[in-house]
C-alpha positions in Angstrom: 17.6 -2.4 13.6 16.1 -1.3 10.3 15.0 -3.9 7.8 17.2 -4.1 4.7 15.5 -4.0 1.3 16.9 -5.1 -2.0 18.9 -2.2 -3.3 17.6 -2.5 -6.9 14.0 -2.8 -5.7 14.4 0.2 -3.5 15.8 2.2 -6.4 13.0 1.1 -8.7 10.5 2.2 -6.0 12.1 5.6 -5.8 11.9 5.9 -9.6 8.2 4.9 -9.5 7.6 7.7 -6.9 9.3 10.2 -9.1 7.2 9.1 -12.2 3.7 8.1 -11.0 0.9 7.3 -13.4 -2.0 9.8 -13.6 -4.3 7.7 -11.5 -1.6 7.3 -8.8 -1.0 11.1 -8.8 -4.8 11.7 -8.4 -5.2 9.2 -5.6 -2.0 10.4 -3.8 -3.4 13.9 -3.6 -6.1 12.5 -1.3 -3.9 10.1 0.7 -0.8 12.2 1.2 -0.3 14.2 4.4 -2.8 12.0 6.3 -5.7 13.8 4.5 -8.0 10.7 4.5 -9.3 10.3 8.0 -5.9 11.1 9.5 -4.4 7.8 8.2 -0.8 8.0 7.1 -0.1 6.4 3.7 3.1 5.8 1.9 3.5 5.3 -1.8 5.6 2.7 -3.7 6.5 0.8 -0.5 8.7 -2.2 -0.7 7.2 -5.1 1.2 9.1 -8.4 0.8 9.7 -9.0 -2.9 6.9 -6.6 -4.0 6.5 -2.8 -4.4 3.0 -1.8 -3.2 1.3 1.3 -4.7 0.0 2.7 -1.3 0.3 1.3 2.2 -0.8 2.3 5.6 1.4 0.7 8.3 -1.0 1.7 11.1 -3.5 -0.9 10.1 -1.7 -2.9 7.4 -3.9 -1.8 4.5 -2.4 -1.9 1.0 -4.1 -0.1 -1.9 -3.2 -1.3 -5.4 -4.2 0.4 -8.7 -4.5 -1.9 -11.6 -4.0 -0.7 -15.2 -4.5 -2.7 -18.4 -1.1 -4.4 -18.0 -1.9 -6.2 -14.7 -1.9 -10.0 -14.7 -4.7 -11.4 -12.5 -2.8 -14.6 -11.9 0.3 -12.8 -10.7 -1.8 -10.4 -8.7 -3.4 -13.4 -6.9 0.0 -14.8 -5.9 1.1 -11.3 -4.8 -2.0 -10.8 -2.7 -1.6 -14.3 -1.1 1.9 -13.4 0.0 0.9 -10.0 1.4 -2.1 -11.5 3.2 0.2 -14.2 4.7 2.4 -11.3 5.9 -0.6 -9.8 7.7 -1.7 -7.2 5.2 -5.1 -6.5 3.7 -5.1 -5.7 0.0 -7.7 -3.5 -1.8 -7.5 -3.3 -5.6 -9.0 -0.6 -7.8 -8.8 -0.2 -11.5 -7.2 3.0 -12.9 -10.6 3.6 -14.5 -12.3 3.6 -11.0 -9.9 6.2 -9.8 -10.3 8.4 -12.8 -14.1 8.2 -13.0 -15.3 7.7 -9.4 -12.7 8.9 -6.9 -15.3 9.5 -4.2 -16.3 5.8 -4.1 -12.7 4.7 -4.1 -11.9 7.1 -1.1 -15.0 6.0 0.7 -14.0 2.3 0.4 -10.5 3.0 1.5 -11.6 5.0 4.5 -14.2 2.4 5.5 -11.6 -0.3 5.5 -9.1 1.9 7.5 -11.8 2.5 10.1 -12.7 -1.2 10.3 -9.1 -2.6 10.6 -7.5 -2.7 14.0 -4.3 -1.0 14.8 -1.3 -3.3 14.1 0.8 -3.5 17.2 4.2 -5.0 17.1 5.4 -6.7 20.2 8.7 -5.2 21.3 11.7 -7.5 21.1 12.3 -8.8 24.6 15.6 -7.8 26.2 17.8 -10.9 26.4 18.8 -12.1 29.8 22.3 -11.1 31.0 
């Protein structure tokens, strides 16, 4: 059974995928189609009450890009929720992506290689 997401949040995520910021476009060029180390990333993924910029479900890595409008206190609450849900969050500023893409990609790849594969235990078949 697929998890249901909030319909409005899902529509907002689709809109964000259609209208990415310039730093998101540039980073997505390197993450799409498993270009970075063979790791599959998705963009604007709904996880719980949040929309994450980029996520890799293989190892639970989330990559967030922060512009000048991000609120550090709200980001801390968001990161705490995501960590409690089993995710690792990396944050980069838009300026980092625009000025030093190689370092951003190296950091993401290093973390992907260090994190173990997330394996979900199958739901046991109920007894008859």
